[in-house]
DRENPA-3360 file (N, C-alpha, C; in nm, 2 decimals, always signed):
BEGIN
1 = MPATIHGE = +0.09/-0.12/+0.00/+0.00/+0.00/+0.00/+0.09/+0.12/+0.00 ~ +0.08/+0.22/-0.10/+0.16/+0.33/-0.10/+0.13/+0.43/+0.01 ~ +0.23/+0.49/+0.06/+0.21/+0.60/+0.16/+0.16/+0.72/+0.10 ~ +0.10/+0.80/+0.18/+0.05/+0.94/+0.13/+0.13/+1.04/+0.20 ~ +0.18/+1.14/+0.13/+0.26/+1.25/+0.19/+0.16/+1.35/+0.25 ~ +0.18/+1.38/+0.38/+0.09/+1.46/+0.44/+0.15/+1.60/+0.47 ~ +0.08/+1.71/+0.43/+0.13/+1.84/+0.46/+0.24/+1.90/+0.38 ~ +0.28/+2.02/+0.40/+0.38/+2.08/+0.32/+0.52/+2.03/+0.36;
9 = RTLTELDF = +0.60/+2.03/+0.27/+0.74/+1.98/+0.29/+0.84/+2.07/+0.22 ~ +0.95/+2.10/+0.28/+1.06/+2.17/+0.23/+1.19/+2.10/+0.23 ~ +1.26/+2.08/+0.12/+1.39/+2.01/+0.11/+1.49/+2.11/+0.07 ~ +1.62/+2.08/+0.11/+1.73/+2.16/+0.06/+1.76/+2.11/-0.08 ~ +1.83/+2.19/-0.16/+1.87/+2.14/-0.29/+1.96/+2.02/-0.28 ~ +2.05/+2.02/-0.18/+2.15/+1.91/-0.16/+2.07/+1.78/-0.12 ~ +1.98/+1.79/-0.03/+1.91/+1.67/+0.01/+1.83/+1.62/-0.10 ~ +1.76/+1.71/-0.18/+1.69/+1.67/-0.30/+1.77/+1.59/-0.40;
17 = VRLGKLTG = +1.89/+1.64/-0.43/+1.98/+1.57/-0.52/+2.03/+1.44/-0.47 ~ +2.07/+1.43/-0.34/+2.12/+1.31/-0.28/+2.02/+1.21/-0.27 ~ +1.90/+1.24/-0.23/+1.79/+1.15/-0.22/+1.74/+1.10/-0.35 ~ +1.75/+1.18/-0.45/+1.72/+1.14/-0.59/+1.81/+1.03/-0.64 ~ +1.94/+1.03/-0.59/+2.03/+0.93/-0.63/+2.02/+0.80/-0.57 ~ +1.93/+0.78/-0.47/+1.90/+0.65/-0.41/+1.82/+0.57/-0.50 ~ +1.84/+0.56/-0.63/+1.76/+0.49/-0.72/+1.77/+0.33/-0.69 ~ +1.66/+0.28/-0.70/+1.64/+0.14/-0.67/+1.61/+0.11/-0.53;
25 = QQPPALAE = +1.64/+0.21/-0.44/+1.61/+0.20/-0.30/+1.48/+0.28/-0.26 ~ +1.44/+0.37/-0.35/+1.34/+0.47/-0.32/+1.20/+0.40/-0.30 ~ +1.14/+0.40/-0.18/+1.00/+0.36/-0.17/+0.91/+0.46/-0.24 ~ +0.79/+0.42/-0.28/+0.71/+0.51/-0.35/+0.68/+0.64/-0.28 ~ +0.67/+0.64/-0.15/+0.65/+0.76/-0.07/+0.76/+0.86/-0.08 ~ +0.88/+0.82/-0.09/+1.00/+0.91/-0.11/+0.99/+0.97/-0.25 ~ +0.96/+0.90/-0.35/+0.95/+0.95/-0.48/+0.83/+1.05/-0.49 ~ +0.72/+1.03/-0.42/+0.61/+1.12/-0.41/+0.66/+1.25/-0.34;
33 = LLDMADVM = +0.74/+1.23/-0.23/+0.78/+1.35/-0.15/+0.88/+1.43/-0.25 ~ +0.97/+1.37/-0.32/+1.06/+1.45/-0.41/+0.98/+1.52/-0.51 ~ +0.87/+1.46/-0.56/+0.79/+1.53/-0.66/+0.71/+1.65/-0.61 ~ +0.67/+1.64/-0.48/+0.58/+1.75/-0.42/+0.65/+1.85/-0.34 ~ +0.76/+1.83/-0.29/+0.83/+1.92/-0.20/+0.87/+2.05/-0.26 ~ +0.87/+2.15/-0.18/+0.94/+2.28/-0.22/+1.09/+2.26/-0.20 ~ +1.17/+2.30/-0.29/+1.31/+2.28/-0.28/+1.37/+2.42/-0.28 ~ +1.47/+2.44/-0.18/+1.53/+2.57/-0.17/+1.68/+2.56/-0.14;
41 = PSREVPAD = +1.76/+2.66/-0.17/+1.91/+2.65/-0.14/+1.92/+2.63/+0.01 ~ +2.03/+2.55/+0.04/+2.06/+2.51/+0.18/+2.07/+2.63/+0.27 ~ +2.13/+2.73/+0.23/+2.15/+2.86/+0.31/+2.03/+2.93/+0.34 ~ +1.92/+2.90/+0.27/+1.80/+2.97/+0.29/+1.69/+2.89/+0.37 ~ +1.72/+2.76/+0.40/+1.62/+2.68/+0.47/+1.61/+2.73/+0.61 ~ +1.48/+2.75/+0.66/+1.46/+2.79/+0.79/+1.51/+2.68/+0.89 ~ +1.56/+2.73/+1.01/+1.62/+2.64/+1.11/+1.52/+2.55/+1.17 ~ +1.39/+2.57/+1.15/+1.29/+2.48/+1.22/+1.24/+2.37/+1.12;
49 = IVTMNSQV = +1.31/+2.35/+1.01/+1.27/+2.24/+0.91/+1.36/+2.12/+0.94 ~ +1.30/+2.01/+0.93/+1.38/+1.88/+0.95/+1.45/+1.85/+0.81 ~ +1.58/+1.85/+0.81/+1.66/+1.82/+0.69/+1.73/+1.69/+0.72 ~ +1.81/+1.64/+0.62/+1.89/+1.52/+0.65/+2.00/+1.55/+0.75 ~ +2.02/+1.46/+0.84/+2.11/+1.46/+0.95/+2.07/+1.56/+1.06 ~ +1.94/+1.60/+1.06/+1.89/+1.68/+1.17/+1.86/+1.59/+1.29 ~ +1.88/+1.64/+1.41/+1.84/+1.57/+1.53/+1.71/+1.65/+1.58 ~ +1.60/+1.57/+1.60/+1.48/+1.63/+1.64/+1.42/+1.57/+1.76;
57 = EVEDPSTQ = +1.35/+1.65/+1.84/+1.28/+1.59/+1.95/+1.13/+1.57/+1.91 ~ +1.09/+1.45/+1.92/+0.95/+1.42/+1.88/+0.87/+1.37/+2.00 ~ +0.74/+1.39/+1.99/+0.65/+1.35/+2.09/+0.53/+1.26/+2.04 ~ +0.51/+1.15/+2.10/+0.39/+1.07/+2.06/+0.27/+1.14/+2.10 ~ +0.18/+1.16/+2.01/+0.05/+1.24/+2.04/-0.04/+1.17/+2.14 ~ -0.04/+1.04/+2.14/-0.13/+0.97/+2.23/-0.07/+0.95/+2.38 ~ +0.07/+0.93/+2.39/+0.13/+0.91/+2.52/+0.21/+1.02/+2.57 ~ +0.23/+1.12/+2.49/+0.31/+1.24/+2.52/+0.46/+1.20/+2.56;
65 = QRQKITLC = +0.50/+1.08/+2.52/+0.64/+1.03/+2.54/+0.72/+1.10/+2.44 ~ +0.84/+1.15/+2.48/+0.93/+1.22/+2.39/+1.05/+1.14/+2.37 ~ +1.11/+1.16/+2.26/+1.24/+1.10/+2.22/+1.32/+1.18/+2.12 ~ +1.44/+1.15/+2.11/+1.53/+1.22/+2.01/+1.55/+1.13/+1.90 ~ +1.54/+1.18/+1.78/+1.57/+1.10/+1.66/+1.66/+1.18/+1.57 ~ +1.75/+1.11/+1.51/+1.84/+1.18/+1.40/+1.80/+1.12/+1.27 ~ +1.77/+1.20/+1.17/+1.72/+1.15/+1.04/+1.85/+1.13/+0.95 ~ +1.87/+1.00/+0.91/+2.00/+0.97/+0.84/+1.97/+0.90/+0.72;
73 = YPGDSQPG = +2.09/+0.88/+0.64/+2.08/+0.80/+0.52/+2.08/+0.65/+0.56 ~ +2.04/+0.56/+0.47/+2.02/+0.42/+0.51/+2.15/+0.35/+0.57 ~ +2.26/+0.39/+0.52/+2.39/+0.32/+0.57/+2.42/+0.36/+0.71 ~ +2.37/+0.47/+0.76/+2.39/+0.51/+0.90/+2.28/+0.48/+1.00 ~ +2.18/+0.41/+0.95/+2.07/+0.38/+1.03/+2.10/+0.29/+1.15 ~ +2.06/+0.33/+1.27/+2.07/+0.25/+1.39/+1.94/+0.28/+1.47 ~ +1.83/+0.22/+1.44/+1.70/+0.26/+1.50/+1.70/+0.26/+1.66 ~ +1.77/+0.16/+1.71/+1.78/+0.14/+1.85/+1.86/+0.26/+1.92;
81 = AGFVSVLS = +1.94/+0.33/+1.84/+2.02/+0.44/+1.89/+1.96/+0.57/+1.85 ~ +1.85/+0.56/+1.79/+1.78/+0.69/+1.75/+1.81/+0.74/+1.61 ~ +1.89/+0.66/+1.53/+1.93/+0.71/+1.40/+1.83/+0.63/+1.30 ~ +1.74/+0.71/+1.24/+1.63/+0.66/+1.17/+1.66/+0.68/+1.02 ~ +1.65/+0.58/+0.94/+1.67/+0.60/+0.79/+1.56/+0.68/+0.73 ~ +1.60/+0.76/+0.64/+1.51/+0.84/+0.55/+1.42/+0.75/+0.47 ~ +1.46/+0.63/+0.44/+1.38/+0.54/+0.37/+1.27/+0.46/+0.45 ~ +1.28/+0.48/+0.58/+1.18/+0.42/+0.66/+1.05/+0.50/+0.66;
89 = PVGIGLLG = +0.93/+0.45/+0.70/+0.81/+0.53/+0.70/+0.83/+0.65/+0.80 ~ +0.89/+0.63/+0.91/+0.91/+0.74/+1.01/+1.00/+0.85/+0.94 ~ +1.10/+0.80/+0.88/+1.20/+0.90/+0.82/+1.13/+0.98/+0.71 ~ +1.05/+0.92/+0.63/+0.98/+0.99/+0.52/+0.88/+1.08/+0.58 ~ +0.81/+1.04/+0.69/+0.72/+1.12/+0.76/+0.78/+1.25/+0.81 ~ +0.90/+1.24/+0.86/+0.97/+1.36/+0.92/+1.04/+1.45/+0.83 ~ +1.09/+1.40/+0.71/+1.17/+1.48/+0.62/+1.09/+1.60/+0.57 ~ +1.15/+1.72/+0.59/+1.09/+1.84/+0.53/+0.98/+1.91/+0.61;
97 = VKTGTLAR = +0.95/+1.85/+0.73/+0.84/+1.92/+0.81/+0.90/+2.02/+0.90 ~ +0.82/+2.11/+0.96/+0.87/+2.21/+1.05/+0.83/+2.18/+1.19 ~ +0.89/+2.24/+1.28/+0.86/+2.23/+1.42/+0.71/+2.26/+1.44 ~ +0.65/+2.18/+1.53/+0.51/+2.20/+1.56/+0.42/+2.11/+1.47 ~ +0.47/+2.05/+1.37/+0.40/+1.97/+1.27/+0.37/+1.83/+1.33 ~ +0.25/+1.78/+1.30/+0.23/+1.64/+1.33/+0.27/+1.56/+1.21 ~ +0.38/+1.49/+1.21/+0.43/+1.41/+1.10/+0.35/+1.28/+1.11 ~ +0.31/+1.24/+0.99/+0.23/+1.11/+0.98/+0.29/+1.03/+0.87;
105 = WDMPNGAE = +0.26/+0.90/+0.88/+0.31/+0.80/+0.78/+0.23/+0.68/+0.79 ~ +0.23/+0.60/+0.68/+0.16/+0.47/+0.68/+0.26/+0.36/+0.71 ~ +0.22/+0.28/+0.81/+0.30/+0.17/+0.85/+0.28/+0.04/+0.77 ~ +0.37/-0.05/+0.76/+0.35/-0.17/+0.68/+0.23/-0.24/+0.70 ~ +0.17/-0.24/+0.82/+0.05/-0.31/+0.85/-0.07/-0.24/+0.81 ~ -0.06/-0.12/+0.75/-0.17/-0.04/+0.71/-0.22/+0.07/+0.80 ~ -0.17/+0.05/+0.93/-0.21/+0.16/+1.03/-0.13/+0.29/+1.00 ~ -0.18/+0.40/+1.06/-0.11/+0.53/+1.04/-0.03/+0.55/+1.17;
113 = GATRVVAV = +0.09/+0.59/+1.15/+0.18/+0.63/+1.26/+0.19/+0.78/+1.26 ~ +0.22/+0.84/+1.38/+0.23/+0.99/+1.39/+0.31/+1.03/+1.50 ~ +0.38/+1.14/+1.49/+0.45/+1.20/+1.59/+0.46/+1.35/+1.58 ~ +0.46/+1.43/+1.68/+0.47/+1.57/+1.67/+0.62/+1.62/+1.68 ~ +0.66/+1.70/+1.59/+0.80/+1.75/+1.60/+0.80/+1.87/+1.70 ~ +0.86/+1.84/+1.82/+0.86/+1.94/+1.93/+0.97/+2.04/+1.90 ~ +1.09/+2.00/+1.85/+1.20/+2.09/+1.83/+1.30/+2.03/+1.73 ~ +1.36/+2.11/+1.66/+1.48/+2.07/+1.58/+1.60/+2.11/+1.66;
121 = LYQPEASG = +1.66/+2.01/+1.73/+1.77/+2.03/+1.81/+1.90/+2.06/+1.74 ~ +1.92/+2.00/+1.63/+2.04/+2.03/+1.55/+2.00/+2.02/+1.40 ~ +2.03/+2.12/+1.32/+2.01/+2.11/+1.18/+2.14/+2.15/+1.11 ~ +2.20/+2.07/+1.03/+2.33/+2.10/+0.97/+2.33/+2.24/+0.91 ~ +2.23/+2.27/+0.83/+2.23/+2.40/+0.76/+2.23/+2.52/+0.86 ~ +2.15/+2.51/+0.96/+2.15/+2.62/+1.07/+2.28/+2.63/+1.14 ~ +2.36/+2.53/+1.14/+2.49/+2.53/+1.20/+2.60/+2.56/+1.11 ~ +2.57/+2.59/+0.98/+2.67/+2.63/+0.88/+2.73/+2.51/+0.81;
129 = DFAT = +2.68/+2.39/+0.83/+2.74/+2.28/+0.77/+2.65/+2.25/+0.64 ~ +2.70/+2.29/+0.53/+2.62/+2.28/+0.41/+2.67/+2.16/+0.32 ~ +2.75/+2.08/+0.37/+2.81/+1.97/+0.29/+2.76/+1.83/+0.35 ~ +2.69/+1.83/+0.46/+2.65/+1.71/+0.53/+2.54/+1.64/+0.45;
% end
């Protein structure tokens, strides 16, 4: 079942290009995101947008439990340590959303997952790292 991209999304030009190169690995939801997202220069992306390699604090809307997640490329994924692949449903749900947004995604079992982005704790672009 294909995922549906919920809400507005903003990607940096660098993230857009790098994610586009993950050919053969792209789930349909990532291809949909790349087609629909607003793309802007890395230096212009607001600091409250979740970009690749951002560390975010998220909150489960039903339990109010919070956790830190770092959005990463597939090779760096370590879900138990909080490093979530952009190719996962959660990763696709978080990419390009801004603080305060309820990120949503379709899980493999057909249920919908959701988490609220409480804060972007670290964003490479906001820290002046435009090559990450």
